[in-house]
N, C-alpha and C positions, 0 to 999 in steps of 0.2 A: 165661482169655486172648481169648477170642472176643469176650466181652461189652466187654473193656477196649479193645479195636482198633475196635468197634462206636461205642464210646461218644468214641474218639479221632477217628472220622472223623466223627462227627457234629459233633464240636466244630470240627474244620477245615473242614467243610461252612460252619457258621455263620460263622466267620472270614472266609472268602471271600465271601460273601453280603454280609457287613458293609463287608469293604473294596470292593465293587463297587459298595455302595450309596454310601460315601462317594466315590468315582472320580467317580461319575455325579452326584454333588451338587457335586464341586469342577469337572467337566467344564460341568456348566450354568452354575455362577457363573462362569466365567472367559469362558463364552460371553455371560452377560448383559452382562460388564463390557466386553468388547469392542464390543458392539453399543450400548451407553450411552453409550463414549466415541466410536464412529461418529457418533452422533446428534448429539452436541456438536461434534465436528469440522465437522458438517454446517451446525451452526448458526454455526459460527466461521465458514466459507466467505461468509457474508452482508455483513460489514461489508467484506472485501476486495473483493467484487463490488461494492458499494457506492461503495467508493473509486473504483474502476476507473469507474463508472457517471457518478460526480460530476466526476471529470477531464472524461468526455466532454461533459459539459455544459458545463465552463468550456472545453473547445477549441472550442466551436461560438459562444460568446460572448467570453472575457476571454481566455485564454491563446493560443487560437487556434495550437495545436499539436495534432495530431488523430492522432499514433503513439504519444505517451505513455501513453495509457488502456488499451491493448491487452494487454501483457503483464499487468497486474492483472486485465481482466477473465478472461483466458484462465486466470489462476492460480485466480481463485474459482471459475470453474465448473468445472474439473478437480478441484478439492477435494470441491464437490457429489459432482458423478457418482461419484469413488473412494469417498466416504464412504457412498454409498448400496450401492456394491458391498460393502464391508465390512460394512455392516449385512445385507443379505441373507446374506453368508457366515456371520455370526454367529447369525442366524435359523434357518438351513438348516444349520448345522455344517458350512458346506462349507470347508475347510481352502485350497484352490487361491483361493478369492475372498478370504479373509482372509490369506493371504501375498501376493498381488497390491494389495491394499490398503496393505499394511507397504510393498512394494518402488515403488511408484509415490508414497506419500505423502513416503517419503524424498526423491526427487527433487523433489517440489513444496517440499519445507522447502528443499532446496538452492536452486531456483530462485528462493523467495522471499528466501531469504538473498541471494543473488545482484541481486536486483532492489534490495533495499533498499542495498546498498552502492553499487550503480550511481546510484541516486538521489541519496545523499549526496555520493558523488564529483565526480558533473557538476553541484552546487547547492553546492559547498563554497567558493566564492568569488564576492564582490561582494554589494553590499547599496547601498541608497541613502543619498545624503548629507545630513546636515540643513543647514539652510540658517538664517541670522541671521532673527529676527522672521517666520518660515514654520512653519506647522503641519504643512506636507506635506515629505515629502524630495525632493530631484533625483537624476535615476539618468544616471551615466554609463557608456560601452559600454567603455570602457578599466579598467573595476574590476572586468570579468568576464575570464573565460577559460576555455578548454578546450573540449572535444568541443561542449557544448550551444550556446556562443557562436558557433563556428563555422557551426553548421547553423542559426542564426537569422538570422547574418549575411550568409548567401548570398544573393547578389542574387536568383536565380531562387527560392528558398523563401521570402525575405523578400515579395516581390511577393504570394503568396498570402497570406502572413499579415497584411500591411498591409491588404490589401483586405477580410480576415475582418472586423479591426477595425473597419474605414469601416462595414462593412455590419452590425456588429453594435450601431452607434448609441452605442458609450461615450462618445465626447465630445458628444452630442446629449443624453445624460442628465446631463450633468455642471453644466447650469446651474439655479440655484435662484432662486426669488422669495419674500419674503415679503410676504402682503397684495398680493398684486401688485406689489410693488415688486421689481426687480432687485437681489439682492445688492452691496453696494460691494467696493471694493478690500479693505478691512480686513477685511472678513468672508469673504473669498474667501481670502485668506493665511493665515487663520487654520484652514483645513479640511485635512483628513486625507485627501489624496486617494491612490487605488489607486495602485500603480506605471505603469501604460497609462494612466492620466488624466493623471498628473503628467508621463510622459515623451512621450505623444505628443498631447495635447491642449493643450498650451501651450508657450510657447519657455522655453527653460531661464533660470533666475532671471539669471544672469550676463551675459544678453543685454542687461539692463538696459532692456525694452521696458516700456512704461505699460501698465497695465489699462482695456480698455476694456468687456470683459466677459469670462467665462470660457474662450472661444474667440476673442475678438479683441483684439488687441495691437498697440500702436503704438510705432515706434521716437520716440525725442526723450525718453524718461525718465531716459536715463542713456547712459554709454559703451557700445556695443556691443562684446561679449566679442570680443576680437580674434583670441583662441587657440580659440574654439569654431564649427567649421562649421556647427554647427546654427542659430546666429543667420541665417544668409543663408539656411538652406533654409525656416524660417518661413513660412508664407503664410496670409493670414487667410481665403483661401477655404475653405469648410465642408469641401470634398472632398479638401483637400490637408493643411491644419495642420501638423502637424509628422510626416507618417506617413513621411517618407523619413529621419527624423533617426536620429542614433546615440543618442539620449536614447530615442526611442521602442523602438528595439531592446532598449535597457537594460533599459526598462520593463517590456517583455514577458520578459527573463529575470529581473527582481525577481517579478514576479507568478509566474511557472513555481516558483521558489525557494520561494515561500509555498506554493504548493499540494501542490508534491511534499513538502516538510516536515510538512503537515497529514496526510496521507495513509501517509508513513513512520512518524509516531510510532505512528498506529492499526496499521499492519503490525507493526511491533517488538512490540507488545503482544500482536497475534494468534499471531506466530511463539512467543514464549516459551510462550503457553499450549498450542499444536499441538506443539511438543516435548514438553514434559508428557504431553499426551494420547498421543503416539506412543508414549512410554518405558512408560506403563499398557497401551497397546493390545500392545506387543512383548512386555511379560512374561506377558499373559494369553495370548498365542496360544503363548509357549514352553510352558505350563502344560498347554495343550491338546496340543500335539505330544509332551509330555512323558508324557500319560496315555495318547494313543493308543498309545505306543510300551511299555505296560504298566511305566512307569515311575512308581510313586508321587509326588505332589508331596513335596519335602523329602526325599526319598532321596538319598543320595550316590551320583554315580556309579562311584564306587570300588567302595563295597557292593554295586552291581547288578551292575559286571563280575565281581567275585569274591566271589561269595556263600560265605556259612559254610558248610563241612561237618558243623558239629558238631550232632548230633540227639540228643534226650533218648530 
């Protein structure tokens, strides 16, 4: 009987050691998964941060709206920092850092979703109008609406934006020549101008002005648009042009819409991947927590709470 008990005890010890070994392997695997996911999340922050930096560069040259890029830059940096914290937690098996990663990352995902919805909401309406026998579009402020239009149209704010466009030299760069000969009207009319170039650097087509060069237009080529106040605001002075025109404001809105939509597409792709990684990290964290509570992976909670009393 004594030998049987010793043999049984030895077998139980072997089973316990085997279970401990399996538990360590599972825990190690979970930590590796969390660490790898955090590394990938860190890499995902790069396109978000890059999108913010790209918007920032356009804010200093083309779009001239300097607050739109900051939410993206903050989100990108936050993802980087939180990913490093989660990576450190996985390497050193620090459950607090892992938990902090999951909580903060959930807030970041919510913020990114909010930014994407906001970007689409404020750029939902408005686009350029096609013009007969023209390669470019004309832009009209009445085609736009909402918060972004009100902000751009504000006199105090528009003063800064128009100065930015003037200082960026967007209209100076519009000129072209071929073999030293400036382009003629037919060549210019077929060009695909940017929204800012179309709205700020030339008068609206319905004004009926005659083409002199890209930024010099003369009355007399047709009827001046009676219903378009921009026709009276156009000035051949290169420091004025159509910078005070509603078409220029509409051009800025059209440029912003293009920029935001490009960045939003990248953000949506990153968001989908980020959510998938978050779910994987959360599942791995749950396994680590279960193992720390001496609950083998895959064991039912009911079995754990009410163990069987049947013994051989």
